[in-house]
C-alpha positions in Angstrom: 0.0 0.1 0.1 1.0 3.6 -0.2 1.9 5.5 2.8 3.2 9.5 3.0 6.2 9.0 5.5 8.4 11.4 7.6 12.0 11.3 6.7 13.1 14.5 8.7 12.6 18.2 8.4 11.4 19.4 4.8 11.3 15.5 3.6 8.1 13.4 3.2 7.8 10.7 0.5 5.2 8.5 -0.8 6.4 4.7 -0.3 5.2 1.5 -0.8 4.9 -0.3 2.8 3.6 -3.4 3.8 -0.2 -3.7 4.7 -0.5 -3.7 8.7 -2.7 -6.6 10.3 -4.9 -6.2 13.2 -2.6 -7.4 16.1 -4.1 -8.5 19.6 -6.5 -5.6 20.9 -6.7 -3.9 17.8 -8.8 -2.9 14.9 -7.7 -2.4 11.0 -8.9 0.6 9.4 -9.4 1.6 5.9 -8.6 5.3 6.1 -11.4 7.5 4.3 -9.8 10.9 5.1 -7.0 12.5 7.0 -6.9 16.0 8.1 -3.5 17.8 7.6 -2.8 19.7 10.9 -0.6 22.5 12.4 1.4 19.7 13.9 2.2 18.0 10.5 3.2 21.4 9.1 5.3 22.3 12.0 7.4 18.9 11.6 7.7 19.3 8.0 9.0 22.8 8.5 11.4 21.8 11.3 9.4 23.9 14.1 8.5 21.0 15.9 10.8 18.0 16.2 10.7 17.2 19.8 7.8 14.6 19.5 9.1 12.6 16.5 12.0 10.1 16.4 15.2 10.7 14.6 16.8 8.2 12.2 19.2 7.2 15.0 17.1 7.9 17.9 13.8 6.0 18.5 10.7 7.1 20.1 10.7 6.1 23.5 7.0 4.7 23.3 6.8 3.1 19.9 10.2 2.2 19.4 10.5 3.3 16.0 13.2 5.8 14.0 12.5 7.4 11.0 11.1 7.2 8.6 7.7 7.0 10.1 3.9 7.0 8.5 2.2 10.5 9.0 -1.0 11.3 9.9 -2.8 11.7 13.3 -6.4 13.2 12.4 -8.4 10.7 10.3 -11.5 8.6 9.8 -12.5 5.4 8.2 -13.9 1.8 8.2 -13.3 -1.1 10.3 -12.2 -4.0 7.9 -10.5 -6.4 10.4 -10.8 -7.3 14.4 -8.1 -8.7 16.1 -7.9 -11.2 18.7 -8.8 -9.9 22.4 -11.4 -7.2 21.0 -15.1 -7.3 22.0 -16.7 -8.6 18.8 -19.8 -7.7 19.7 -19.0 -3.8 19.8 -16.2 -3.7 17.1 -17.5 -5.1 13.6 -16.1 -4.9 10.1 -18.1 -2.3 8.3 -18.4 0.4 11.0 -17.6 3.7 10.5 -15.0 5.3 13.0 -12.4 7.9 14.0 -9.3 7.9 16.0 -8.3 9.6 19.1 -4.6 9.3 18.8 -3.2 10.9 22.1 -0.8 7.9 23.5 0.8 7.8 26.9 2.3 5.1 29.0 -1.3 4.5 30.6 -3.2 4.7 27.1 -2.9 1.0 26.5 -4.4 -0.1 29.9 -6.9 -2.5 28.0 -3.9 -4.2 26.2 -2.2 -4.6 29.7 -5.1 -6.2 30.9 -5.0 -8.5 27.9 -1.3 -9.4 28.8 -2.5 -10.5 32.2 -5.4 -12.2 30.8 -2.9 -13.8 28.1 0.7 -14.0 29.2 1.7 -15.6 25.7 0.6 -12.6 23.9 3.3 -11.2 22.1 4.5 -7.7 23.1 5.0 -6.7 19.5 1.2 -7.2 18.8 0.2 -5.4 21.8 1.7 -2.0 21.2 4.5 -3.3 23.7 6.6 0.1 24.4 3.4 1.6 25.6 2.8 -1.2 27.9 6.2 -1.6 29.4 6.4 2.4 29.9 3.4 2.2 32.0 4.2 3.7 35.5 2.2 4.2 38.7 4.6 6.8 39.5 3.5 8.9 36.7 1.5 11.6 38.1 -0.2 12.8 34.8 -1.1 9.3 33.9 -2.6 8.2 37.2 -4.6 11.4 37.7 -6.4 11.5 34.3 -3.8 14.1 32.5 -2.1 11.8 29.9 -1.6 14.4 27.3 0.8 16.1 29.6 2.9 12.6 30.3 6.5 13.4 29.8 6.8 10.6 27.5 3.5 11.0 25.6 3.3 11.1 21.7 0.9 10.7 18.8 0.4 8.1 16.2 1.5 9.5 13.3 4.2 11.7 14.8 6.0 9.0 17.3 5.4 6.1 14.9 3.1 3.0 14.9 1.5 3.9 11.4 -0.9 6.9 10.9 -3.6 8.2 8.7 -1.8 9.1 5.5 -1.9 5.5 4.6 -4.5 3.0 2.7 -4.8 1.0 6.2 -3.8 1.6 9.7 -4.0 -0.8 12.9 -5.0 0.8 16.0 -5.5 -0.2 19.7 -9.3 -0.3 20.1 -9.3 1.9 23.2 -8.4 5.0 20.8 -11.2 4.2 18.5 -14.6 5.9 18.6 -17.8 5.0 16.6 -18.9 7.8 14.2 -22.9 8.7 14.6 -24.6 8.1 11.5 -24.9 11.9 10.8 -21.4 12.4 11.4 -19.5 12.2 8.1 -16.1 10.9 7.4 -14.8 14.4 6.5 -16.2 15.4 9.7 -14.8 12.6 11.8 -11.3 13.4 10.6 -11.6 17.2 11.9 -12.9 15.8 15.3 -9.3 16.2 16.9 -9.0 19.7 16.1 -12.4 20.2 17.7 -11.5 18.4 20.6 -8.5 20.8 21.0 -10.8 23.9 20.9 -12.8 22.2 23.6 -9.9 21.7 25.7 -8.6 25.3 25.1 -12.2 26.7 26.3 -12.4 24.4 29.3 -8.7 25.4 30.3 -9.8 29.2 31.0 -13.2 28.3 32.2 -15.1 30.6 29.8 -18.7 31.0 30.8 -21.7 32.6 29.6 -21.6 36.3 29.2 -17.9 36.7 28.7 -16.1 38.1 26.0 -13.2 36.7 23.8 -10.2 37.5 21.5 -9.1 34.6 19.2 -5.9 35.4 17.4 -5.6 33.6 14.4 -8.4 32.0 12.2 -7.0 28.7 11.2 -8.8 25.5 11.8 -8.5 25.4 15.8 -9.1 29.2 16.0 -12.4 28.9 13.9 -13.4 26.1 16.0 -13.0 27.8 19.1 -15.1 30.5 17.7 -18.0 27.7 17.3 -17.1 26.3 20.9 -17.7 29.7 22.0 -20.8 30.4 20.3 -22.4 27.0 21.5 -22.1 28.1 25.0 -23.1 31.9 24.6 -25.1 32.4 21.1 -25.0 36.3 21.8 -20.9 36.4 22.9 -18.9 39.4 21.9 -16.1 37.5 19.9 -13.4 39.4 18.0 -11.2 37.6 15.9 -7.7 39.2 14.7 -6.7 37.7 11.2 -4.5 38.9 8.5 -5.9 36.5 5.8 -9.1 38.1 4.4 -10.3 34.5 3.3 -10.1 33.3 6.7 -11.7 36.6 8.1 -14.6 35.6 6.0 -14.8 32.2 7.8 -14.8 34.0 11.3 -17.4 36.6 10.2 -19.8 33.8 9.0 -19.6 32.5 12.2 -20.6 35.6 14.0 -17.4 37.2 15.2 -16.2 40.8 14.7 -13.3 40.5 12.6 -10.2 42.8 12.5 -6.9 42.9 10.4 -4.0 43.2 12.7 -1.8 44.4 10.1 -4.1 47.3 8.6 -2.7 49.8 11.1 -0.7 49.8 14.5 -3.1 49.3 17.7 -6.2 48.3 15.4 -6.8 45.2 17.3 -6.6 47.0 20.8 -8.9 49.8 19.6 -11.4 47.3 18.2 -11.4 45.2 21.2 -12.0 48.1 23.6 -14.6 49.5 21.5 -16.8 46.1 21.2 -16.2 45.9 25.2 -16.8 49.4 26.3 -13.4 50.1 27.2 -13.0 46.8 29.5 -11.1 44.5 27.6 -11.9 40.8 27.0 -12.3 38.2 29.5 -10.0 35.6 27.6 -7.7 35.7 24.6 -7.0 32.6 22.8 -3.6 32.6 21.2 -3.4 30.4 18.1 -1.1 32.7 15.8 2.1 32.2 17.2 3.6 35.7 16.6 5.0 38.1 18.7 2.7 40.7 17.6 -0.4 38.6 18.3 0.6 37.7 21.7 1.3 41.3 22.6 -2.0 42.3 21.3 -3.9 39.5 23.5 -1.7 40.7 26.5 -3.0 44.5 26.0 -6.4 43.3 25.5 -7.1 41.3 28.3 -8.9 42.9 31.2 -7.6 42.8 34.7 -8.3 39.1 36.3 -8.6 37.8 32.6 -6.8 34.7 30.8 -4.6 34.2 27.8 -4.8 30.6 26.7 -1.9 29.6 24.4 -2.4 26.9 21.8 0.1 28.0 19.3 3.2 26.3 18.3 6.1 28.8 18.3 8.9 28.9 16.1 10.5 31.1 18.5 9.5 31.7 22.2 7.8 35.0 22.4 9.0 38.0 24.8 6.4 38.5 27.6 5.8 41.9 29.5 5.7 40.0 32.7 5.3 43.4 34.5 1.9 44.0 32.8 1.0 40.4 33.2 1.6 40.9 37.2 -0.1 44.4 37.2 -3.4 42.9 35.7 -3.0 39.6 37.5 -3.8 37.9 34.0 -3.6 34.2 33.9 -1.3 32.7 31.2 -2.2 29.3 30.4 -0.6 26.7 27.8 -2.3 23.5 26.3 -1.0 20.3 25.0 -3.7 18.8 22.4 -6.5 17.5 24.4 -7.5 15.8 27.6 -10.9 14.2 27.6 -12.6 16.1 25.5 -12.9 13.9 22.4 -16.0 12.1 23.5 -17.6 15.9 24.4 -16.6 17.0 20.9 -18.1 13.8 19.6 -21.5 14.3 21.1 -21.3 18.0 20.3 -21.4 16.8 16.5 -24.1 14.2 16.8 -26.6 16.2 18.8 -26.0 19.2 16.6 -24.6 21.5 19.1 -21.7 22.2 16.9 -22.4 21.8 13.2 -21.1 22.8 9.9 -17.4 22.3 10.6 -17.0 20.6 7.4 -17.5 24.1 5.7 -13.8 24.5 7.0 -12.4 22.1 4.6 -11.2 24.2 1.5 -9.4 21.4 -0.2 -9.4 17.7 -1.1 -6.5 16.2 -2.3 -4.9 12.7 -3.2 -2.0 11.2 -1.1 0.6 11.8 -4.0 0.0 15.5 -3.6 0.3 15.9 0.1 3.4 17.8 0.0 2.9 20.2 -3.1 -0.6 20.7 -2.5 -1.1 20.1 1.2 1.8 20.8 3.5 3.6 23.6 1.3 0.2 25.7 0.9 -0.4 25.5 4.6 3.0 27.2 5.4 2.1 30.1 3.3 0.3 32.8 5.1 -1.3 34.3 2.2 -2.7 31.1 0.9 -6.6 31.0 1.2 -6.8 27.1 2.7 -8.0 26.5 6.3 -8.7 22.6 6.4 -6.9 20.2 3.9 -8.2 16.6 3.8 -6.2 13.9 2.1 -7.6 10.6 0.5 -4.6 8.0 1.2 -5.4 5.9 -1.8 
């Protein structure tokens, strides 16, 4: 089968690889769509290399070295079920999406299988994940696996990925897609879970105001989540790209072009909030200018939530942060919000996220038509889906 494989910064190739089998505790999925993410782009551009292995140094959980198959946001159909899987729940032909955050405790089901069947081979049980499980790991034992120091993603740390025709995944990470949720929407579920996690981290509530810096996929989904909490909320989106501002405006946000004039974001925020400032600013752009604006626009006792992956760490006016007692919070992926995101789509609380898909491409075009356009800020693309066959 064909798979897009990451060889290192700036080098992604489409190779012929062996078709995976459904191991013990796994299901084999035929990929329908894989959504390219900011993480994929940052890996490709060498901004983010810490989560991926190298050609000489394997990932501590997966044991794999480069090259690895990419893709960590995908949906598809179950085509085979491995031993040790509840056959009454998981069947061939079911439509599914995959939540791919892995940590030493992610494979607790597989650990249980090992206890029941000591003869089971570690290789079929994603052994590095099982053998790394530590009861002394505070994040893993308190439900915060996303900040486990050894955590990684499938499609980044190894063990296959969604940019391939087939992938075998531990069943614990697989979620049934409701009939009203399309494969395209299912591939974007992880981004929606990230948006929910960002909103949860700041405790946003009815009646509060918000600034969202950057209207990429996650920024726009944050707007949707905020709107689902408060349909009448004041939300300002700062985004230099006119096409992305159009999306934000369509979602009911007040939009502003941050490069149109100096201080324009601050002026718009204070105008919309009667001179008070916003309760929370979500930083998804990852630029010094956007971070400075966020800090100036948040009212005393407000919050800044950083979602962005930075090429270079920003300078922080710590005295202003102190003077206003502003809470600065970071997030890493998502915690337990994936089921929340799935329920929101199933019930219609969140709808229309497939509108963010501005391009669909084939696997052989993943670099030229996918990763490279997302690197160019002037491009009009928001969400790009890849069909890997």
